[in-house]
Structure formats: C-alpha cells, structure tokens
N, C-alpha and C positions, 0 to 999 in steps of 0.2 A: 551509509549503506543508500542507494537508489531506490527510490521509493518503487514497489512492483505496483504500479498503479494497474486498476480495474481498467478493462479494453471498453472506452466508451463510444460509441458516436460522436464525429465532430463534422459540427454542422454549427452555422450562424443561427442563434436562435430567431425566433420571434418572439418581440418583448411584450410582457403585459398579459395581463390573463385573459385567457381563452373563452371564448360563450362556451357554454355546456358543460363545464370541467367538475361544474360543483355537482352535477347529478350522482344520485349513487351508483353503484354499478347495477344493481337491477333496473334501474330508470336509462342507464345509457345501454343497455343489453336489447331493451325495450323500441327506444328510439330506434338502434343500428337494425333491425333487423333486415328492413327491406333498401338500406340504404345500398348506394354504390359499393362501399366498403365491406359487403360481406363475405365478397371471396379474401380478402387478409384477414378477418377476422376467424372464418371456418382455418385459414392457413396458421393463424395463431395455434390454435385448439389443437393440430395435428400435429405442430412442432413440439408444443409442450409436455401433450401424451407423450410422443416418443421419447423424449427425454426422461419424464417420469419412469415412463413403463420398461424402456429399452436399453437407456444410457446410464442412468442413475442407481447407486447399490444403495437401498434401502434410503433413497431420497437424496443421498449423497452424492456428491461431484467431485470430481478430480477437475485436470485442465486439458485435456486432450484425451482423444483415444482412436483408434484406429478403427475403420469400418467397421470391420467384426468383431472389437472389443478386446483383441487379444493383446495387446499393447496397450498399456494407459500413464500418462505422466501428469504430475504435477509440475512442481519446479524443479523436481528430478522423476525417474520414472517412478512408478508407482504400484502397489499390486491393486487388483482389483477391488479388494473389501476394504480400499484407503477411502475416507474422506478427507479433500483437503479443503481446511477454512480459510489458507490464505485467497484473498481475490485474486484473479477471477473467479474461483471456487465456489464451494456451494454457497454459500451467504450471496454470493451477485447472480446464481442462477436463482436464487430464492425470491430475492428483490423482484426480478423480471419479473417471475411467475406471477406475485402480487400485483406487480403493478397491471402485468396482464388481464389480470382479474379487475382491477378498477376501472380499466379501459374498456373493457368487453361486458361484464355482469357474467363471462361465462365461469360457473363453477368447477367446470375442469381446471382450471389454472388455480384458484385456490386449496382446490383439493391436492393439489402436485403442490404449492406452494407448502400447505400444510406438514405433509409428508417431509418435505426438505426442512421444515422448522422442526420439527419432532426429531428428525435425523443430527440436527448440531443440538438439540437437547440431551439425547445420547452422546453426544459427545463432548458432551460439557465437563468439565474436571470436578471433582468432587469440591474443589477450592472456589470454583465460580466461573473461571476463566476458558480460556480455550488456547492447547496448543499450536503448533502453523497445520496439525496433521491428525487424525485419526485414524485407528484402522480397529474394524468391528471386527474383525477376526480374533482379538484379544491383544494382552498388554505384550504375550508372547513374540506375536506376529510382528509388532510395532519396535522392541527391542530388537528382533530380528533385523528388521529393513535399518535401523541407525547404524547395527555392527558390521552392516557389508554397504547395501545401497549408499547411507548417509555418510557414513567413514569416509569412502573411497571418494568423494564430490570433493576435489582439491579445492574449488574457489569456492567451496557453499558450507561455510565455516558455520554457520545458524545448524545445521544439521549431520556435522562429526559429533554431537554428543548427545545423549539420551537424557535431557533436565528431569523430566519428567515434574515440566511446573507451565505456567500458563504465560503468553509471551502477549505485547501489545505491538509486537512489529508487524510493519505490512498490514495494519486496519484487521488483522483478523479478528482478535477479540472485538475487536467495537464492531466491526461490520456484523458480525455473529448477533451480537448484541443487540444491534437496531432493528434485524430480521426478528428475533424474539419478541423485541419491543409491539413493533407493528403489527404482529400477528395476535399479541394479546390486546391490542387495543380491537384489532379487528372484531374479535367475536370471544373473547374473556376468556380463551381453554384453560383450563386450569393448571395443565401441564406447563404453558408456558409462563402462567403469572410466576409459577417455582423458578422457573429459571430465571424471569426476569429478575425475581427478587435477591436471587444469588449472585448474580453478575453484577448486579447494582453492589452489593455486600463486597463482593470481590473489589470493584473497582475504587472505592473507598476505605479498604484496609489494603490496598496497595500502595494510596498516595502516601507520599512522604511526609514524614513530619520535622519540623523543628532545622535550623539553622540557612541556610542559603536555598539548600533543596526543598525547602518547605513547598507543598501543593505541585510537585512534580511527580511523574509516575518512572521507574523503572522500566529497562525492554522488556524485563521477566520478572514473575512473583508467581509463590514467595521466593526469595532466595537460594540457590544449587549449591548444595553443600555436598558434593562428589568433585571428582579431581576435573578440573577441565585442562585440555591439549594447551602447554606453554607457546607454541610454536615455535621450537629450536629448530637452529640452523641444520643444515647436514652437514656431515663434517667434512665433505669435499665439497668446495664452492667452484664455479667455471672459472677460468683462467683469467678470463676476460672483466669479469665482476670487480667493480673499482674495491678498495680494501675499506676505505672511509664510507660506506650505506649502509643507512641506519634501518633495522626491521624490528618485528613483533609489536606486539602488544603491550607498549610502555607503562600501563595502568594496571595488567592484568585484567583478571574479570571484568569485561565492561558491562553484564548484565545489570548489576544492582543499580550502575549511576544515573541519575536524571537524561530522558532521551527526548530528543528534538528530532530524530531521524525519521522518516515517512511522519512526521507530522504527528508521533506519538499523542503529545499533549493536546492537539489540536481535537484530534478524533475524538480522544475520550471527554474532552471538554462538550463536542458536539454531542454526543451518545446523552450525558448528564441532562445537558439542554433539553433534549427532544423527552425524557423523564420528567423532567420540571414541570416541562408543557402540558406534556399529553396526560400525566398522572397526577398532575399537581403537588409535586414533590417538591414543595418550596425549600426544604430541608437542605435540597441538593445547590442551592443557589452558592452554599457558601464554599463546599467544597469548588465548583466551578473558581469561584474568585478567589480563590488559594492558588487554585494552579495560574489563570491571570497575570498575578502577580508574580509568582516564580519566573513565567517566563522575560517579565518584565524584568525584575532584578538581575536574572541570570545577562540581561546584556552586558558585554564587559567594556572595561572603561577604554576611553579614547587613548591616541586616535584608532584603536583598534578595535572600533565599538559592534562589532559581529557577537554570535554563538556559532557555538560547534557544533557536530554531530550530538554528541556527551557532554554531561558535566558533572563534577563528581561529588558523589552524593555524600560524602564524608572525608575527610581527612586520608592522602593517599602518599607516601614514600614523602612527606612534609609538603606535598602542595595542598593548598587549601579548599574544603568544599565549594564547590559551585564555580571552580575553574575546568576551561574545557580538558576532555578528556577522550585519549585514545578508544578505538574500538574494537573491529578484528584489524586482522593481523595489515592489511591494506587498508585501513584507515588512520592516519596518525594522529595523535594530539595535534589539533589544527585548528583555525576557522574555519568556516565552509560556507563558502557563497551563498550557496542554494537554498540552503539551511536560513542563514539571516537573511534572504530574501524571504523564503516563508516566514518565517516571524516578524518582519515587520507587514506582511500583512496579515498576519495574526492579531497585532496590535492596531492597526486600521479597522477590524473585525470588535475589538476591545469597546472602543472608541465607541462605535457605534451602539452598543449593547449599553453599554454605561452614561456616556454624554461626559466622560472624565477623559478633560485633557491631558493627565500626565501619562496617559497612553502613548501619545504622540510628543511627546515633549522629548525625546531619545531619538526619534525617528531622524530627524536631519542628521544627525551625528551616526548612523548605519547607514545610511546611503553615501553621504560623503567617503565614510570608509571604503565602502564597494567601489568607489571613484576611484581609489588608489590603486587598484591592484586588477586591473585589466589582463587579459593574455596582450602579448607583445604580437604584432605582424609576423613577426620570423617564429614564434613560436608557435601559430595556426599555420603559416606554411609551411613547415616542415614534419607539421606530423598531422596525416589527413584526420586523424580522429578527434581535432581539434579546430578543424574548420569551421565548423558552426556555431562555436561556442563564443562566446563574451570574456567568460573569466575564467581562472582554473576553479577546479574544487575544493582543492585544500590552501589554503594561506600561513604557512608558520608565524607563530605566535612571536611577536618582538623583533624581527626581521623585516615582516611584510613580505617576504618572497613567495611563490609557487612553489608545493611541492608536489611533485607526484609518483604515481605508483607503477610498480615492473614488479617481473617476476623473473626468477631463473628456474632451470630445472625441467623434469616431463612428469612428477605427478606431486602425491601429499607427501611422500618420505623422501625422495630426491629433491624436491626443491621447496622454495618459498617464495616470500612477498617481499620486498622492500621498496623504501623511499629514497629521491633524493633530489635534486634541481634541476635532473635533464629532462627535456619535454618530448623526447623521442620516448618510440618503443615505450608505450603506454598501454596497459592494460584495454583489453577489448571488451572486457563485462564490468567493468567499473570506469565510468567517463573518468577524465582526469580535468575534463571541462565543462561547464555549464553556461547556460543562456539568461543573463539577468537582465531585463527589463527595466533598466536605471530612470530613464523617465516617463514609465509608466506607475512607477513606485514614485516621482515625482508629481506627477501629474494628480493622484490620489489624493496624496499628502495638501494639496493647496485647496483642493476641493473640500475635503474635510475641513480644513483649517478656514474654508469660507463657508463654512455655515453658519446660520443665523441661529443665536438662543432658543428659537421658536422651532427651527427645524431639527435641531440637537434635542430639544423636548419629546418632538413628535416620533422620534426615531426611538426614546428612552420611553416611550409609553408603549409602542409597539415591539418592543424588547421583549426575551422569552425569559429574563431576568425581573420583570416586573410583573409584580402582584396580579394577579386578573382572574377571571375563569379561563378553565384548562382549555391550551388550542386542540389543533388538529394537527396531525402531522401532515409534511410534503407528503402530496397524491401520489407522485414519481419518486424512487431513487435510484432506479437503472439505467434513465436517459442520460444524467450526468453527474459528475459527482455535486453533492451538495455544500455550499458554503452557508457558515453559521447564521447568514442574512436569512436564505432560505426558509429558516425559524420563526423570523418575525411573524408577528400577526398580520393576518392579510398582504402578506408575503406573493407578486404574483405568480402564477405559474407559467415557467417558461419552458418552450417546446422548440423544435428544428422544426423546420420548416421541411415535408416531407412530399416531393407529387406523388399523383396517380402511378404513373411513370417509376417512378423509383419503389412503390409498393409491389406494380403488377412484377417488376422483375425479380422480387424476393419470393413472390408467390412461386412463379415461375422456375426458380433456381430450386425452389423445395421440393419441388417435383412430386414424382409418388411415393420419391424416398422417405418424405417428412422429417427430411434432417438437412443440415447446410453441410456441404464438404468444402473444406478450403486447407489450404495447405497450413501444415501443422506447425513449420517454422523450425523445428529441433528435432534432433535424434539424441538417443544414448550409447554409451560402447555397454553391454551387460555386464553387471556386475563377475571378476575374475580371479578374488583372490586378494592378498595383500600385495600392494605392488611394490616391486624390488629397489632397493636404497641404490644401487648403483649408481653413479655419480653421469649425469649427462649433459654434457659441454656444449651444447647447441643452442640457437635462440627459436627454432621452431614454433616453442606454446607461446612465446613472450606475450605476442595480443593475442590469442585465439582464446576463445572460452572455455576449452579444453585442452585437457595433457594428451598423454599418452594413452594405451587403449587400456589400464587400469583405472583411469581417472573417469566416474559416472556421472560426470557435469553436464549439463545437454550444452547442444551446439547445433551450428545451422551447417545440415549436409551440404549446402552450396557453398560455404567458407572454410572447409576444412583445413587443419593443422596441414604446411606441406611435408607431409613424413610419411610413408608407408608405414601401416597399410592403410592410410587414409585416403580417401578416392572424391572427388566433387559428384555430387550428383543432385538431383531436383528432391522437394520437400514431398513427403508423403500426405495424401491429402486425406483429413482426418474430421472428426468431429469434434469442436471445440468451444468450450464454454464463453471464449470470448466472444466467438463468431455467434453463436444461438444470444446472446445476451446484447449486442452490436445490433443486430438484425431486426430482435423483436422490439429491440430501442425504438428501430425506426418506423416499424409497421404499430408501436402504440401509438407512437405521437400520430400519424397519418390517421389512423381510427379515431382519437379523440377528439378532432376538431369536424 
C-alpha cells in the first residue's frame, strides 16, 4: 500500500535553530502583538475558529467538505457524524492547531486543539488504539456505512469489512497517540493521561512475541475473528485475459502479519521514543530495541536482500515465519523496492540512536539488490504511469523479475485484481513503479561509516534512548513529517522560509470567509445497492480509480473512465483538512521567526 501521507508544506528548509523559538506561547504572543506579522496571526485565529466551530463535528474532522457541508469525504464518502483518524484527518488538524498555539500563544488555538484531542479520546477503542474512522452516531451507523459505502469500494479493501479492532495502518493510531501525548504534556489533562496510558499499553500488547517476528507489529490488533472475503474470481472472465495470470491473497488474511507497509514499525518506534523522552518512561526502551531488531532480522538473505510490505508472523502453508507475505489482492507476495528504501533509512536512524554498527552491516547488500532490478527504458516508455519511476514496486522472489498489477471487470462483484509480468495497463490507484534514490542511500551510508568514534559517542549521548532528564517534544509537528533524529536532545528546529508576500497572499485568500477554498480533487458515486455480477469484457476501468457507477471508490472527475455515464468535469471547490494544515504550516513558520 502506498502510504497516504499527510499533505505537508513542501519547501526548502532553513537549517539550524531559529532565534526566539524557545519562548513560551505566552511570551511569543506578547512579543508579536505589535509586529508586522499581526495580520497573519489574526488570520490564523479566524481560520482555526472557523474550522473548530463550523467545520468540525464535535472537534473531529474528515478530509474534505463541500462549502455548505452537505457532502463530506474521508478516504471515501463520509457521514457528517464521522471522525476520520487517518491523516490528513483529525490528528493532523489537531497537531496544526497545537502548533499554531505554540507559534502565537493564542488560547483560541489551544481550546480548539483540546477539543479535537477530546474527540479522539471519545473515538479511542476500549482496547486502546484507533480504527481508521469513528462515527459519533454510534456503532450501528458505522456498521451501516461499512455494509454499504465501504463494501462497495472496489479498490479499498481495508474498508470492505468491519473488523471492530484497531489499526496501525496509515499512521492512524500513531498520529492520534502523538497528539494525545502532546496535549497531556502541555497541561496534564487527566482525560489525556488516561487515554495516553491506554494507547501505550495497547502498543505493548500488540507487539509480536517470539520467533523471527518478535518485536514487530501487525497491521490490525487484536486479531479479527470473523470471515474475511477471500477475493474469489468471477465465474466469467474477459476473453482477452491470459489463462496463466495469478491472483488473490496468497497468504490469507494479511492483517496479523508483521507490517512494514506505511512504515508502521517506524511510526510506532517514534511514538514510544517520544513517550520515553517526554515522560521519562525508560521501560519503553526495550520494546523499541525489540522492534529495531525485528526490522534488522527480517532483511532477506542475499542476493535479494530486501523486505516486503508484510512478513509472516507465523508459519503459513509450510512457509516459515519471517518470509515475505502477500497483503491485499493487488499486493502479491514479493519484495518491495520502496519498503526496502524506507527500511534502509530506518537502519540509518537506528545506528544514530544506538551507535551500533551492526545496523549498517547489511545495508550494502540491500543497496546492491536495488541496483539489480531497475525498470527498463522500454517499460517506462510504454507505460506513462511508470515514466517518473526508477524501479518496479514489486519484485518476484527467486526470479528477481518485476511483477505488475492489473484488474479486469467493472465492479467489486464482476471484477478482480491479478498480477503478471506485463508492464502495460497497470493500476492508476496503486503505483507499479517507485522512485528509489540509490545514490542518496549510498551517500548517507558513506557519511555514517566515516563518523569518528567521538562523533558516534556524541550522537549516542543525545539519543532519546540514552537515560537522562525527561526531554521536550519537538515544538512543531504539522510543518513536516518528523524523523527519529528530530527527537534527539538539542535537535534544531527546522522551518521553511516563508516570505511576507507569501503570508500576505494566504491572508488575502482566506478573505472574509475565514476558510480557504481549494479543488477537492475527488468525487464519488453514491451507494446504489449491491453491484451486478454480469460479466464486463471491456477495459475502460483497468487503469482508472473507479469502476462502474456501483463502485463507491473516489476518483478524479477530470479523469473519469471513458464509459457512459461518466463525463469529464472540473473538481468542486471545497474545504480540505490538507489545504488547511498546509496553509497554516506556512503561516506558523512565518510568525515563528
């Protein structure tokens, strides 16, 4: 699965600590009252209050809204009563609100952030984690959504079942947990303390124990006891479909397996390290080290010294625990190049955290494997979706050949996903190609190997794993994704450069509406009932984000399927949490200097 990342401000950062950033919010407010930045500070307040009082539902958010709030979407169409935990939903907005408070000292931002945090407390499952979504209208309303909208989203298999458990996927639980931690540290609210204790306990209980998978985390926890659709093929297949293509979830229900997809392990380590540092919880060092050892241990033997999206937590069909596993029906059992790149970068962080050279020992093997499997010029030339990629997403175990994913049919009941070696007509919603920065990986490896003993010792002394006085959390979470190195003691605050002209343009665009309007970028078909099973022999939906009108998957209205009744049209303007957090990130950076 491609990580559905937070939409962040993309700009070149100004490196180093910035003067004045150590001030308290109250000091910041006093210092800036009469500054040239006052219009930006006032605009930030107006935008935050509007989001809190008019857009949110009980302090919770989804991803996008029509301006009159008549239709709302998370990753799929959402009910107005829903809280979308997946970024860029509720936790992302909450982090932005708290960052705005740190930048301005304005209590309006803190009140809104606290309300959002309390919404997440209400959405927290009794087990301690979070599902992708919560419905304040109650479980019956949520089950209804899963049985209708969720079950009809052809490509969104994670929403086709109501699991009733928590997920680590898409940084949902970790991003919510980080906001709860920040709010507790800010003012020691007892509700946040209780929620924080629950999620820490949840993360420790969910961590796998024993065997090669020891220290890893599954995608979901606790294990799901119900029946999961096994993705059978329709009885009637298109006449053009080759007979020998492979399909389905080869290893059954993938949710209990060790998950590297979306950097689950890295996100959980980050949260536990934050707790160890900010709360003085040195008992969390051991689970962190177990997780780091798991990632290191599950690197596959050479010459294919990479990782997959998932690895078996236990023996399945005679295949040993620790072996790469399949996941969703368009995620075959394979090594994955982008996951391997992410895990190499994690090993770099583990070396910085511990000073242990063992974490770097097999990095050259992983890089050497990536060098063996680039996309060919022909593959990139013949498939526009691969033009900017350097590597295939999936590489077959043993043969080292690229595997490409496709689909046939028009909806969830008459269609299916399959994979083969044909690089043409791949999926548009799940990239068959990735950009791998091999030279950058080599450069970082060489830099780390060249560090002196004194430099390594200095890193280790500043590491959040090293005992010491409880440290401070990073001041800002919404401006960019935080790395593990941002948790080091005395880590510099890195902010992008935002000019007065850019800030003034954002204030002007906010206008008297007090909210930013931006193209939503997607739309959806309304739920129409169960899709028909009648065969579809065409190819109109092979490389589109949506199938026929029974498919509730989001799609870009500017690029719909070439099949009636779809018609191309521009995206509607609306209010999006992604645009809000990105624009606020720029204003936060501007008023913070």
